[in-house]
N, C-alpha and C positions, 0 to 999 in steps of 0.2 A: 131290532125292535120288531115286535110282532103286532101290537095294537097300541092305539093311542086315543084318549077321549078328547071331546072338543075343547075342554079347558087347557089340555096340554098343547093341542094345535094353536090355540089363541096365544099361549104363552111364548111358543117358539116361532109363531108367524108362519107355519107351514101346514099344508093339507095332510090328510090321512094317507092318501095314496103316495104322497112324497115321502112321508115318514116310514111307511111300511117297507121293511128290509133294510133301512138305513142303520148303519152302525152307530153305537152311542158316542164313539170317539169323534164322529163327524159333528156332533153338537157341542160337546164338552171342550172348554178352552184347553189348549195343549198344557198349560201350567197345572191343570187340575187333573190330568190323565192318571197320574200315579195314585192320587188320593181315591178317585172314583174306582180305578181298577182294584185297588186293595180291598175296598168295602164290598165290591161285587164278588171277589174270590171268597171273602170271609163268609158271606151268606150262602154262596153256592156250595161251598165245601162244608156247610153246616157248622162252621166254627161259631156262628151266632145266628139266631133266627132273624133278627132285625138289625138294621144299622141306620144311623142318622149322620149326615155330613152336609157341609156347605160347599157349593161349587159355582162356577160361572159357565153359562151356556150362551151360544150365539144364536141370534135371531136371523131370519131370512135376509133382512137388510144389512146385516153385518154388525148390528149393535149388540151389546153385551147386557146380560141381565144375571144378577145374583140370585140363587135359589137355595132354599132349604130342602134337602131331598131325604125322604124316608124310604128304606129298601126292605122288602119282605119277601122271603123265599117260600114258594108253595109248590106242591106237586103239579106236573103238566099233564097227568092222566095217561101218559106213555111210559111210566117208570122213571121219568127224568124230573128236573126241577126247573122252574122259571122264576123270574124275579119281578115283582110288581114294584114300580118306582112311583112315589107321590111327590110332586114338586110344587113348592109354594114360593112365589117371588118375594125377594127381600130388596129393600132399597140399597142401592150401592153407595156406601159412604164416599164422600169426597176424599177422605184420608187415603183410600187405596191408591189414588193417583199420586199422592205424596210418597207413599211407600215405594211405588214403582219407580218414581224419580229418584228417590234415595238409593235404591238398589243399583240403578243405572249410573248415579252419580258418584258412588263409592269408588275409590281407586283400586279396590280389591276385586279379584276374580271370585265370584260366588257361584256355587253349584249345589243343587239338590240332587242327591244320588240315593239309590237303594243301598242297603248295607253291603251288597256284593260289589259296589263300585259302578253301577250302570247309571248314566246320567238321565235325570227326569227333567231338570230345568237349569239354565245358566242365565247370568245377566249379560248385558251388552258389553261389558268390559272384556270378555273373552275375545270378542272380535277386534277390539282396539289394541290389546296386548299380543295376542297369538294369531289373530287373523281367522279364527274359527267362528262361523255365525251360530246362532241358536239352533238353526235347522241342522247344521253340521253335527252339533253336539248331542242332539236328541237321541236317546237310547244307545249312545256310544259308551263303551267300557273305558273308564279313565286310564286304566293301565296300559292300554294301547298307545297313548300319547307320551308315555315316560321313556326316558333314555334307557336302553337295554341294561346299562350298568346300575340303574336306579330302581329297577323294577321290584327289588326286595323291600324298598321303603313304602310300597303302596299300602300294606296293611296298616303300618304306623300312621298314615295320613289321617285316618279317622279315629285314632286311639289316643294320640297325644299331640301337644303343641310343639311347634318349632321344627317340624321335619322339612328338609330341604332336599329337592331333586330338580332334574332337568326335564322340561316339558317341550315336546315338538311343536314348532309353529306351522302354519299353513304352507309357508314356503320352504319347509324342510329344515330349518334351523332349529336351534334349542335355546330356551331361556331358563334361568334359575327361578324357581318359585319356592316360597316358604308357606307350608300348609298348617291350617288349624281345622279341626272338625268337632262338631257337637250334634248329638241326635235331636230331631225335632219331635217334641213331646206329642204323643197321641197319633203319630202319622206312620211310624215304622220307617221313616226316612232319615237321611243324615244331611245336614248342611255343612259343606266344606267350603272354606275360604282359602284363597291363595294370594300372596303378595309377590309382585315381580321384584326380586332382589338381585337381578343380573348385574346391575351397575355396582351394587354393594360388594358382591362376590369378586367381580373384577378389581375393584378398588382394594379389597383385602389381599388378593394375590399379588397385585402390583406393589402393595406396601410391603408384603413379606420379601418379594424379590429385591426391591430397592433397599430394604433394611439390610439384607444379606450383602448386597454390593457395597453399601456404605460402610458396614462393619469390616469387610475384608480390607478396603482401602485404609480406613481409620486405623485398624489394629496394626496394619503392615507399615504404617508411617514411622520413620526413624526419628521423628521429632516429638518432643513432649507436647501433647495437644489436649485441649479440653473444649467442650461446648457448654457455655453457661447461660442460664436463663436471666430474665429481668431482674430477679432478686439476687443475682450473683451466685446461684447454687450451681454445682456441677451437675449437668444432665448426662454427660458422657465423658469418659477419660480414656486415653489409650495407655498401653503398657509402659511406654516411655515416661509418662507423668507419674505412674505408680512407682517406677524406680527412682525418679527424681525426689519424691516426697516420702519414699520408703514405706508406702502404704499400699495394701492391696486395692483394687478398683472398687470392691464392694464397700470399703470404708470411706471412699471419696464421693461416690455417686450419691446425689440427693442432698449432700451437705453443702453449706455455705462455705465459698472459698476463703471468706474471712476467718473461718475457724482454724485455717492453717497459716494465717498471716501472723507475722510478729506483731505483738501488741504495740510496739513503737511505730508501725506502719498503718495501724487501723484508721487513724484520722485521715491520712492521705488517701487510703483506699476509699473511704466513704466520700471524699471530695471527688475522686474520679468518678464514683457512681453518679454523684450529682451532675458532673459534667456530661456524662453519658446520657442521663435522663433529660437534660436540657437540650442536647444536641446528639441524637442517636447516630449520626453520621460520623461523629468523632472517632478517629483512629488513633489509639494511644500506644506509645512505647515508653516504658518507665521501668525502673528498678525498685524492687522491694524484697523483703526478707520472708522466708517460709520457715516453719518449725516441723522438724521430724519427730517421730515419737520418742526417741531418745533425748530430745531437747537440743539437738544440733541444729544450728541456724544455717540456712541455705539462702545466700543472696542470688537473686535471679533477675535477669533482664526479660521483661514481659512485653509481648506484642499482642494487643487487644484490638480486634476489628469487628465491625458489625456484620451480623447474619440475621436479617429480618425474616420472620416467618410470615406466610401469606395471611395468617390471622391477625397480624399487626403486633403480635408480641415480640419483644426484642430478644435476640439470641446473639451471643458473642463467641467468635473463635479466638481462643487464647493459646499462644505458643510461648513456651518458657525455656530460657537458656540459664544454666548454672553459671554465675560470675562471682562465687563466693570469694575466691582467692584475690580477685581484682579489687574487692571492696574492703578488705580488712584494713589496710593503711588509711583509706578514705574515712572509714567509720571512726577510727581513733581521732583523726584530725577534727572531724565534724563534732565529736563529743566534747573536746576541749573548747571549740568555738561556741557550741550551744550553752556550755556551763557559763562562760563569760557573759554572753548575751542575756541569759536567764537572770543572772545576778543583777545586771543593770536594770532589766525590766522590773524585777521585784522591788528593787529600791524606788523605782518611779512610781509603782502602784502603791507602796506603802506611803509615800509622800502625798499622793492624791487623796488617799483615805485617812490621813493622820488625825483628822478631827473626830473620828468615830472609833473609840477605843475597841469596842467589840469587833468591829469590821476589820481593824488592823490586826487584832489577834487571830481571828479566823483566816485572814488573808496571808499572814506570815506563815502560819502552820501549814496551809495548803502550798504556798509558793516554795517554801523551804524544801519540800519533798521534790518538787520539780527541779530545783537547783541541785540537789543531791540525789540523783536517780538511784544510787545504790541503797538508799534508805527506804524503809517501808512504813515508818511511823514517826510522828512529830508531835512534841509536846511543848507547850509554853507554860512554865510554872512560875508562880510569884511567891515571894517570901511573906510568911506569917510570922512577924518578928516575936510576938508574945509566945507563941507556941513553938518557935524555932523549927518550923516545918515548912516544906515547900508543897503548895497546892496547885493542882492542874486547872488552868482557866481556858485552855484551847487545846484541841488535838486533831489530828488528820492522819489519814492512811489506816493501817491495820488496827490501831487502838481506838478508832472513832466509835463513840457511843459506849465504850467500856468505862467501868468504874475504876478509876485510877487511884490508888491509895496515896495518901500524902507521904512524902518522903522526909525523913528527919535530916537535919543539917549534918548531924554526926553520923558517921558509919555509912555514908552513901556518896557515890561519885558526883551527883548533882550538888550535894551539899559541899563537896570539895571545891567545885567551880565557884560556889558562892563565897565561901570563906576564903579561898585563895585569890579570888577575882581574876582567874586566868581560865582559858579553855582547857577542858579535860577530855581525853580520848581513851576508850577502853576497847581493846581488839577482841577480847573474849571474856565475857562475864562468867564463864564456867571455871576459868583458871585465874582470873584477876582477884586477888584478895580484897581489893577496894570495893568490889561490886557486892550488892546485897543479894540474898538468896531470892527475895521476893522479885527483884527485877529479872532474874534469870528464869525461875520456875513459873511465876504467875503471868507475866507478860510475854514470855517466849523471846525476850531480847537477848542476842548473843553478843552484839557489838554496838557501841554508841559514841557519839561525840556531843559535848555540851559546851555552850559559850555563855557567860554571864551577861545579864541585862543591868543597866545602870540608869539612875534618875539624873536630873539636871545638876545635882551636886556631886556627881560621881559615885554615889552609894550604889552598892549591888542590891537590886530589887527582885531578882529572879533569874531564871536560866531559859535558854532556847536549846532543846534537846532533839537530836535525831537518832533513831535506833534501827537496827536491822536484825532480822531473824537468823542471819548467818554470821559467823565470825570473820574478822578481818575484812569488813566491808567498806571501811573508810581509810583514806590516806591523808597526807599532809595538806594536799590541796583542798580536800573537803573541810578539814579543820580551819583553814584560812577563810574559805568561802562562808562557812557558818559564823565565824567572828564578824565578817563584814555585815552579814544579815542581822546579827544581834545588835550591832551598833545602829543599823538603820531602824530596827524595831524600838530600841531604847529612845531614840529621838521622836519616833512617831508616838509612843506612849506618853511621853512628857507633853508633846504638843496636844494630844487628845485630853490630858488631865487639865491643861490650861483652857482648852476650849469648852470644857464641860461646865466650868463656873459661868462663863459668859452665856452659854446656851441656856442654862437654868433661868437666869434673870429674863432673857428674852422670851423664854417659853411662858413664863407666868404672865408677862404683859400681853402677850398674844392671846393667851387663854381668855383673859378678861374681855378683850375686844370682840373675840369670836362669840362669846356667850351673848353679848349684847345684839350682835348681827343675827344670830340665830333666832332669838326670841322675836325680833321684828319680822324676819322672814316667815317664821311659822304663822304669825298673825295674818300676814298678807296672803299666804297661800290658802289658809282655811277660808277666807272670804272669796277668793277666786274659785275655789272648788265648789262651794255652795252655789254660786252663780252659774257655773258651767253645768252642774247637775240639774238645775231647774230647766235650763235650755234644752238639755239632752232628753229630759223626761218628756217635755212637751212635744219634741220632734218624734220620739219613739212612740208616743201614744198616737200621733197622727199616722205614722207609718203602719202601726199595728191595725188600726182601724181600717185603713185602705186595703191592706193585705187580707184581712179577715173577711170583708164584704165581697172582694172581687176574686177570691181564690177559686180556681176550678175544682178543688177538692173540698169536701165537706169539712167544716170547721165548727167545733162546739166548745164552750166553756162550761165545766162541771163543777159544782159546788163540793167542797169537802167538809162543810160544817156538819157537826154530828147529827142535827135534826134534819138536814137537807142532803145528806151524803148521796151523791150520784144524780142530783137534779140538774137539768140543763139550764144554765144561766143565759147563755146566748147561743144562737145558731145562725150560720150564713145561708145564702140562697142555694148553694150547691148541696147542702145537707137537706134542703127541702126537696131538691130534684131526686136525690137518692132514696129518701124515706117516703115520700108522698105527703108528708105533714108540713103544714105551714109553720112559720117561725113562732107564731103566737101559740100554736098547739104544742110545739116542742118545749116552749118555755114552762109548760105545766107537766112535763113528763120527766121520768128518770131513765137512765140507760137500760134498766130491767124492762121497761115498757117496750123497747125496740128489739132487745136481744131475744132470740128463740129460747124457750125455757131450758132446753138441753145445754145451751151455751152460756146460761147465766152464771153458773159457778165460776167458769173460766174467765168471764168478763170481770167478775168481782175480784177474783185473784189478780187479774191484770191490773186493775186500778190500785189495788193495795200495794202490789210490787212497785208501781211507779211512784206511789206516794212515799214509799220507804227508801227508795233509791234517790239520793240527792244529786246524782251526776248525769247518768245517760237516760234518754228516752227509751221507751219499749214499744215493740210492735206485735200485734196479734191479729188473727183473722177470725171473724165470728159471722153468724147468720142474723140478719135483721129481718123483722117482719114488716113488709111494705104496708102502706095504708090500705091498698086494695087486696091484701092477703097473701101475695106470693112472697117467696123468700128471696132476699138479696144478700149475696156474699160481699163482705166488706173487709178491707184491711185497715185496722186502726192503729195509728202511731200516737202515743200519749206522752206528755211531759208535764211536770209539776212546776207551777210558778210559786216561788218562795219569797219571804220577806228577808230583811237584812240579817235576821238570826238564823235563817235556814228553815223556818217553819213553813209548811206548805199552805198556800192561800187558796188556790183553785187548780184544776187541771185544764190543759189545752189538749183536745183530741183532733187529729187529722184523719178524715175518713175517706177512703177510696173504694169505689165499687169495682169489685174484681169478679163479678159473676161470669161475665164472658171469658175472662182469662182462665178461670177454674175449669170451665167447661172444656176449653181447648186443652188444658192440662190433663183432664180426665181422658180425653180422646187420645192424647199423645201417649198416655201410660197404657191405654189399651193396646197400643202398637209397640210398646216397649220391649216385649218378649222377642219379637223379631229383630229389633234394632240392637238388643243386647248380644245377639250373635255376631254382629259386624265387629271385627277386631280393631277397627279404627275408632277414635274417640268421636261420638255423635252427641252434639249439644243443641238444644232448642233454646233460643234467647229472644228477647225483645230487640227492637232496633237500637235502643239505648244501651244494650249489653246486659240487661237483667236476665239471669239464667232462670229458665222454667223447668228444664229437665236435661239430665245427661246420663249416658249409659255406663255400664261397668268398666268398659274399656277406658272411658274418660277418667273414672275414679282410679283405675290402675295407673294411667299415664301421669295424672296430675297429683295423686296422693290425697285428694280431698273427697271424702264421701259425698254422695249426691245430697243427703240431707243438709251438709254444711254449705254446699254450693248453691243450693236453692235460694233464690232472691238476690244473690250476690251480683255485682256488675263484673262481667267476665274480664274486661280489660284491666280492672283493678285487682281482682282476686289472682289472675294469672300473670300480672305485670307484663302485658302484651308489648312487645317491641315490633313496630310495623316496618315494612320495607322502605328503605330510602328515608325520606323526610315526611312521609305520610303520617296521618293521625287516624283515631277512630272516627271522627267526623268525616274524613275523606273516604274512609271505607263505607260508612253508612251512605254517603252521596252516591257512590258507585253502585250499591245494591239497589237504591231507589231508581237510578236511571236505567240500569241494565238488568236488574233482577238477579244477578249472581256476582260473586267475586272469587277470585282464585290467586293464591300466591303463598309465600312462605312467611311464617310468623316465628318469633321467639317467645316462649312462656316460661314462667318460673313455677316449679312444683312446690308442693307443701314442704318438701325437704330442702328447699333452697337451691335445688339443681336447675339448670337451664336446658330446656329441650327445644329442638327445632321441629316444626311441623309443617307439612303440606296441607293448607287449608282450602277447602272448597265450601262455599257458602251460597245458599239459595234463599231468596225472599219468598215467603209463603204467607198466604192470607187465610187463616183458619177458617173464618166464616164468610169469606167474600171480601171484595175490595172496599167495602164500606167501613171495615174495622181496621184497628191497628194491625200492621203486618208482624209476623214473626220471622226469624232468621234460622234456617237449618244449616248447622255447621258440622262438617265432617273433617276431622283433623287426623292426619296420618303422621306417626312419628318417623322422622327421617334423621333423627340426631346421629344414629350410628353411621348412617351413610355420609352425612356431612363431616362427622369426625374422622372417618376413614379418609374421605377426600382431603380434608385439611391435614391429616397426618402425612398422607402421601406427598402433598405439596411441600410440607415443612421438611420431610425427608429429602425430597428432590433439591430443596434449597441448600440444606446442609451439605448434600453430596456435591452440589455444584461448587459450593464455597471451598470445600475440602479438596476437590479436584483442581480447582484453579490455584489455590494457594499452597498446595503440598510441595514440599521440597523433593519428594520422590517422583520420578517420572510415571505418568499414568496413561494408558492407551486403551481405547475401546475400539475393537475391530469386528467386522462381519465374519461369518463362517468362511467366506471365500477369500479372507485375508485383507480385504480392503479396509483401510483405517477410516473410522467414523468420528472419533474424537481424540484429541491429543492435548495434554495439559502444557503450559509453558515450560515446566521443568524438563519434560521430555524433549521439547524442542530445543532448549539450551544444551542438553546433553549431546544431541545429535547434530548440532550446528545448522539446523534448519529453522524456518519459521513454521508456525502451526499450519498455515494454509499449504505450505510445500508438502508437509507431511501427509495432509489429508488427500493428496493426489497419488500417494504411494500405496503399495501393499506390503504384506509382511515379507514376501519374497524379495522385494527391493532392499530390505534391511537386513534380513537374517543372513548369517554365514551360510553358504550353500551346503557345507558339511552338516550343519545342525538343522537344516530345513526338514529333512526326513523325520528326524527325532521329534521336532515340533509337531509335525502332522500326526505322528503316532500317539504323542501325549494328549493331543486335542481330541483325537478319536476316542481315547479312554474317557475323556470328560463327557463327550457326547453320548457314549453308551452307558455312562453311569458307573464305570469301574472306578471312578475317582471324582471327588467333588472340587479339588484344586490340585495343583502341582507347583513345585519350585525347581528351577533349573538355572544352570549357568551357561552362558553362550556368549556370542559376539554380535554386535550390530554395526552396520556400516555408517560411518561419520560422513557429513557433507563433503569433507575434503578427501574422502577416499580411505582413510585409515580405519582400523577396526577398534571398536569400544567394547571392553569386557564388561558384561552386565549379569546381574542376578535378578530373575524375573519370578514373580508369584502369580500364577494364571488361574482364573476361575471362570465359570460359565454362567450366563444370564439366560433364564428361559422366558418364553412368551406365556400369555394367559393359559394356553392349553398344555403347558409343560414341555414344549419342544424347545430345543436349543436355539438361541437367537443371536446373542452377541458374546464375545470373549473379552474380559477385562484383564489387563496386565498391569501390575505394579513393578516398576523397573528401577533398580539402583546401580549406579556406575561403580564397578569394582575393579576399575583399571588399575588404580594404585595398589590395591590389595593383591591383584593378580601378579603385578610386577614384583611386589615384595615376596609373594609365594614362590615365584619362579627363581628370584635370587636365592631365596632360602633353600628351595629344593636342589638348585645347581650346586650351592655350597655344600649341602648335605651329601649329595652324590659324589662330588669331588672328594670330600672327606672320607666318605665310605671307601671309595676306590683306593684312596692313599692308605687308609688303614688296612685294606685287604692286601695291598702291595707289601706294606711293611710287615704285616703278619706272615705273608708267604715268604718274604725274604728272611725273616727271623727263623721261620720254620725250616727254610732251606739251610740256613747257617747251622742250626741244630742237627739237621739230618746229615749234613756233610761232615760236621765234627764227629758225630757218632760213627759214621761210616768210615772216615778216615782213621779214627782211633783203632778200629777193628781191622781194617783191610791193610793199612800201611805197617802195622806193628810187626807182623811175621816177615815181610820182605826186609824191613830195616834190621831186624834181629839177625837174619841170615847174612846180609851184607856186612854188618858190622863184626859178626863171629868170623867170617872167612877172612875179612880184612885184617882183623887182629892176628888170626893164625898166619897169615902170609907175612905180617909185619914181624911178629915175634919169633917165628920158627922157620923163616925162609931157608936158612942154610941147612937145617935138618930135613926139610921136606924133599920128597922125590919129585921129579918132573911131572909124574902122573898126578901126584897129589896136588901140586901147585896148579896144574891144568883144571882139575875138578873144582878147586876153590875159585879160580878165576871165572870158570863157566857158571858157577852158582851166583857169584856176584853179578855177572852179565844178565842171567835170566831174571834175577830178583829185581835189578835195576830196570830191566825191560818191563816187568810187571808194574813197578811204580810209575814208570813213564805212561803206561796204558791208563792207569788209574787217574793220573793227572790230566791226561788228554780227555778222558770221559768227563771229569769234573768241569773242565773248561768248556767243553761242548754243551754240557747241561746249563752252565751259567749263560752261555751265549743264547741258547734257546729260551731260557726264562726271561732274559732281557729283551727278547724280540728282535735281536740284532743279527740273527742267522740269515745269510743270504746265499743264493745258488746261481753261479754262472753256468747256465745249462747249455750243453753241447749236443750235437747229433752223434749218438754212440750205437756201435754194433752191439747188440744184446748178448749174443753167444760169446763174443770176444770178452766182454766184461765178465761174464760168468766164468769163463775159463781162467782169467786172471785171479778171480776170487778163490776158485778151487785151488789154484797153485799156492796162493798165500796161506790157505787153510790146511795144506797138506792133504788135499782130497782130490787129486787129479783123476783118479779112477772113477769118481762118482758119476753116474749116467745122468745126461741132460736130455729131456724129451720135449718135443714140440718144435714148431717152426720158428725161425729166427725173425727178429724185427729190429727196426731202428727206433731208438727212444731218445727223448730230450731229458738229459740228466747231467748233474755235475759229476764228472768221472771219479774224483776222489771220494765224494760222498756216497756214490753208488757202490764203490768198493767197500766202504766202511760198513754199508748196511748189509751187503751180501756176506762179508767175512763175519760180521756179528751174528747173523742168523746161522751160518755154518758152524761157528764156534759154540753157540748156544745148543745146537743139536748134539754137538759132540759132548758138551758138559752134561746136559740134562737128559738127552734122548738116546745115548749110546751112539751117536753119530748119525749124520744125514744118510738117508737111503736113496734119495733122488732129488733132482731139480727138475721142475716142470714149467714150460712156457706154454701158456694158453691165450687164445684170441677169442674175444666176444663178438660173435657175428652181428649182434644188435648195436655194438659200440666199437666200430673199427678205429677210433681214435685212441683207444687204450689197449694195453697188453698187461698180462699178469705173470709174475714169476713166483713159483711156490718152492719152498724147501720143506721136504718131508723127512720124518723119522718115525721109527716104531718103538720109541722108548715108553715110559709110564705115562706120558702126557701131563698136561697141566691140570692141577687139582681144580676140580669144579668151583670150589669156594674161593679160589684165587684169580679165576679167569676175568673177573670185572676190574681187577686192579693190576692186570698184567703189564700195561703200558704206562703205569705211574712211575714217577721218579723215586728211586731208592727203595723200590718195592721188591721183596723176595718171598717166595712161599716158605712156610714154616718147615715143610718136608725137606727142603734142600738147604736151608740156611746153615745148618751144622755141618754139612757134608760137602758142599760144593762152594768153592770160593768165588766171590763176585761182589760187585758194588750195588747191584740193583739198578744201574743207570743204562744198561745196554739197550734195551727195548725202547725206554723213554727217549734216548737219543735217536734210534732208528725211526720212530714215528716223527720226530721233530725234523730230521733230515728229509724224510719222505714228504712231509707237508711243505718244506721249503722248496721242493722241486715239483710242486703241484700234484703229488701222489699221496699214497696212504699205505698203510700196512695193517693187517688184521690177522687173527688167529682163529683156527677152527680145529675140532678134534679130527684125527684121521680115522676113518671108518675101520681101517685094518689095525688100529692101535697106534698110539703116539700122537704126534701133533702135526699140523700143516701151517706154516707161517707164509702168508701171501703178500707180495709187494705189488701195488698197482702203479703203472707208469704210463705217461703220455707218449704216443708214437709220433714220429716226425712226418710220416706221409701215409695217408690212407691207402690201403691196397698194394703196398710194396711187396714184390713176390718174395718168398722165403729164400734167404741166402744159402742156407744148408739145413739139413734135417738130421736129427738123431733118431735112433731106434725107439720105438713106442711099444712097450710090452703089451699094450692092449690093441695094437694094430691100427692106431689112429694116424700113422704117418711119422 
């Protein structure tokens, strides 16, 4: 500031020297800095030449003054611009204090910001909720307080409603806020409000987690279970119940369980509901029938126990077991017993009502259907003898209310019962020629049974008929029972006929006596009514006069006579105080003399409307001219007084001076624009509840527009339910004593919904303590929060009931394995008490072999690779044995989404495992036996095929030479005889070799081959084999060794290898002994040849039994068992044999043997062509 005049100095209470150089922000209230700054920038930047605004400045003593400021920009003579500000003091309305109190009393955080989000002003709620003071928040960018993940929502905060994000508190934490924003007209600023919804968000998250946990346990339960509400409707069902009722869950949820109950059990079901309603703690176990979609009846044993929701609503846990088979015999016996009892009961009822013919007919028609449950329609028909027709006089069941045509005696089944006088039964009207077409097609009756009715002389007077829409519905027992009922009905009808005559005489006598008594009573009553009316009129007149004269409200009587319409007949003292006119003066005036001319048409219309409406009084507000000339606002309530014919006699007006109230209403409306920005419902009412104003948020919350709510009593309009046992009077008393009231209320909206609000109420005196106070009410809707809390509590209650009563074991454990909660089913499964299990960890119970797998699967849950898993393992029982179990495991998260607990649903599968192991063992044994049998069969086939081929030639040679010697012995020379005998010897030797090979193979296959091993000199054994194979000259290379081997079996192996080399490789070329330096316990003997070698495609089958290469099968004789036997013998002596191609051509067969002593020196050495010793 450069200069200030004397008026400015007087206004702010400071001298010129003190003001010179002082910044304008030092004088203007902080709340108005933004407004003043914006106006200054506008005129300095030449956006406008002048600007006018209202703001508050502080005086030297600290007081505040409201001023109207005019700003004008002018050149400063140096090429720049300066601003001239002219300030005029304005009185500060008392209502500003009320607005400030309202802004601080609202539970929401309010902030006035620039469009860019920089804070201009906040209310005190910021400090209460987040810890930030108004000084902290001034000029702060709101986005700096948001959680980094929510920064993207900052733009949306001022553009739309319902944006949620996390805002940082002063202590470093975060709370969830829900934002709404709206521009402030004419300021260029934005008003943003935020509501603390941290508790609601936490409740929603907890509810979702709890629902997932409950759903997992409920769905995994092996029992058929359901949760029902107070009305018996299914709230939730598990898959087991869907299977029991053969319906998907979506067809069951929300429907009354009675819809699936057999009609015969509906009455008992309703009785049980009444018992539960009378005593909710009742636990019921009962049996009833259910119906599947295909009509199949399911008998079930039902266990019904209480589950109370925190809200007080009843919920029931229902478990169902199928007992259909056990009930079939019982149902049959009960049916016969019930039929007998029903017959007796019907006879008793008919006897009791026998004097009333119509009652007897209706009763027998109804009760006959009860006695014959297979019937669906009953008729009682009486005989019209002149017309020879049977006419229906009573019906029940399917034909009730239908027009039943008369049946002729001839050509009808019922006529046959009348004419023959005996019961008649028809099993199918479609095929029975006695049945009429009308009976079948028009009434839909397929089978029936009818019995005749007789009078006292034994004459047939009608029939009792029961029909069914299905054929073959009745049996002999039904026919006999209907005959008994027809006899009872015949007797009752005869009794009713006799009683009717006696009743007619008695009725006429009683009617004459009653007429005399009624005439006398009417006369006495008229006299008493007249006397009473006179007395009441006198009392009413006195009461009206006292009320009229002493009423604090103005009361007038107005004439309705055509010549004096609108003239005041009487006026009380209160009317004199309101208008300033004396009673005598008012008696000569009309309502037009008091009403302002502009309001006169409305007043006339008001009086005319009241006169025309015979029911309700009417209320209107007008302006009266006081005697001294000033205007008085009045509220006039009018009602017409009428004579006995309803003709109006005069009007009664009740007049209330509402001048001060309307002034207060006008002032409140002036502040309504700011209050409309508050998202909470704001209501201004009288202490008695009369609503004077409410904002748009109240209309949105309650559904009533402000015009409708105006002048209504808030407690009645909103159906207020006060906390505890308190009342509206208690609330008013608290407001008068303390000036405020805080608490929760329940209100009813225009749509009938119930909302819960957090109500803050402040007592306010609009024009000082001398006038009637008003109440400022701020109601915040917390219905969603309370609903979420209630749903969470209900879900916890359901989960606890299911957890405790579940037949499957359930365990909740911490991430470190410590058990936190265990249900009784799990404790029974493991032989512990619940308390004992809670002192254990999962490592104490899990099989050590499965512990690592369990840790790995839990790690997958915690890292999000799976939401649940199912595994089979073993748990340790209290007595030490292992229990086979199947467990479904899922994870519970904390409010921040971190893993918190692990839930397991456990089922004992010990019996199933035992059955599976028995099954698998039996299957394995069977498979092994099958394999053995298949191998034996194949061996048999192979041997037969081989023997048929290999034995044929030797036998032919032996037989031929034997026949030659037998037939031609004398003619043969000695040489020829010798050759024949030599051939027989050689061929028999070949047969002997074949037999030995087959026996060796069978021994190996049977696993009975044994070897008595001895310490043998290896070179000695090789020399013997060479001699046996006629290969003494074959070189043997390598150092000698002592080996452990059966001598005969070693000879058989070596001779076979040498023989094979001769047959297939052109003869062996060398025998080589080799020692492995890395394995001194073994030695190797190789037989080498330089023949064609083993075909490559045959090498993998070289050591199989009865296996021969295609190349040699037609040219070289053999059984294909030699090498198979060689390997079997080698294995029996802890050795082995294998083949490899000879690099020089041919094959090398190597035998691996165990030595007797490591490091025995060579006994002798043979020459080594490679110089190795």
